N, C-alpha and C positions, 0 to 999 in steps of 0.2 A: 340286575340280580341273576337273570338267566345266564348271562355270559360268565358270571363268577362260578355258577354251578358246573357249567360245561368245562371250565378250566380246571376245577378241582378234580373232576372225574378223569379228564384227559391226563392230568399230571399225577394221578394217584399211584403211589409206589406199591407194587405187588408184595413187598416184604411185609406190609401191615396185614394183608390177607393171610399170608403164610404163617405169621405169628399167631394170629387168632385161631386159625385152623390147627396149628401145632399144639397150642395150649388145650384146646378141646380134646384133641387126641390123647394127650397126657392124662387129662382128667378121666376120660372113658377107660383108658388102659389101667389106671390105678383102681377103678371100681371093679374091673374084670379080674385083676390080680387078687383083689380082696376076696372076691367070690370063689375063685378057683383054689387059691392056696390058703385061705382063711387067715390072712395076715391081720393080726389083732390091732396093730397101731394105725392101720388105714381105716378101721371101722369108725362109725360115728359114735 
């Protein structure tokens, strides 16, 4: 089991990390745009 976890981390593709980070940035930017420019269609 331990060997399998080490292999997963060792072979982890950084693209997955960048994708999650990018989607979080898009979400935070859309909230900021809503607050600054009062964009109605982005409000809840």
